[in-house]
N, C-alpha and C positions, 0 to 999 in steps of 0.2 A: 300468131305465137311463135316467139323466137326459141330455137334449139341451139342456143349458144350461152355458155357460162359467162356471166357478167363481170367475173374476177379475172380468170384465167385465160377465157376466150376458148375453152375446149369446146369442139363441135362434133357434129356427127362423120361417122366413117363409113367408106362403102365398102361392099364386098357381095359375096354371092351366097344365095341359098342353093344347097347342093342336095338333090333328091337322090333316092335310093339307086336311081339309073343313071347317077351322075349328071342329070341335066342342071345347068347353071342358070339363074336368072339373078338380076341385079337387086340388091337391097341395101337398106342403110341402118347402121347400128347407131342409135340416139344414145347421148350421155343421159345419165340419172340426174335430171334437173329437179331442184326443189326450191321453193319460195321460201326464204328464211329472213330474219331480221338479226342483223349484227349490232351490238353495242360499240360505239365507238368512244372511248373514254376521252380521247383529245378533244373532239367536237363536242361530246356530251349529248348525244342523240343516238336514237336508233336509225339504222340504215337498212333498207329493205332491198334484196337482192335476188336474183335467180341464180343459183349456183349449182356446180355438180356435188355429188356427195363426197367424192374424193377432194375436192376443194375445201369442203367444210372440215373433213378430217385434217388436212393439212393446217388450215387456220388454227383450229384448236391445238395442234401440235406446236405451231410457232407462237402461241400466247395470245391470240385475239387479233382482230381485223387491223388494228393499228400496226402492230408489230409485223404481221404478215405483210402489209403493203410497204412499209418502210424498208424491210430486209429483202423484198423480190424485186430484181432489176426490171425496168420498165419494159424491155424487150418481151418479158414473159406475163405481162399483164394487159388486159383487154383496154379498151378506149374509156369505159366508165370507171375502171379502177384507177387508171393514170389520173383522172380527175380528181378521185377521192384522194389519191396519194399526195397530189398537189395541194388539197385543201387541208390536208393532215400537217405536212411539212410547214406550210404557211403559218398554222395555228401554232407550231412548236416554237418556231422562230420568233 
């Protein structure tokens, strides 16, 4: 089971559990990942992705999956998102 957002590549962060006695042990902070289906108007089908809830809010703010992918630079996208962006831009042209 992957702990990585398929659109933004957001992954776990590391830190410490700190006890009352200030003992520190390593731990991982996991992103809040959800399985969700986005509707792509350009491709005309639903795309099921495992994304973070923060990414869901961003996609809705940008106006949907197609607009989010087109307006986001490739450096900020995960590998699967880059493939989706390429298929959407090819369909537009």
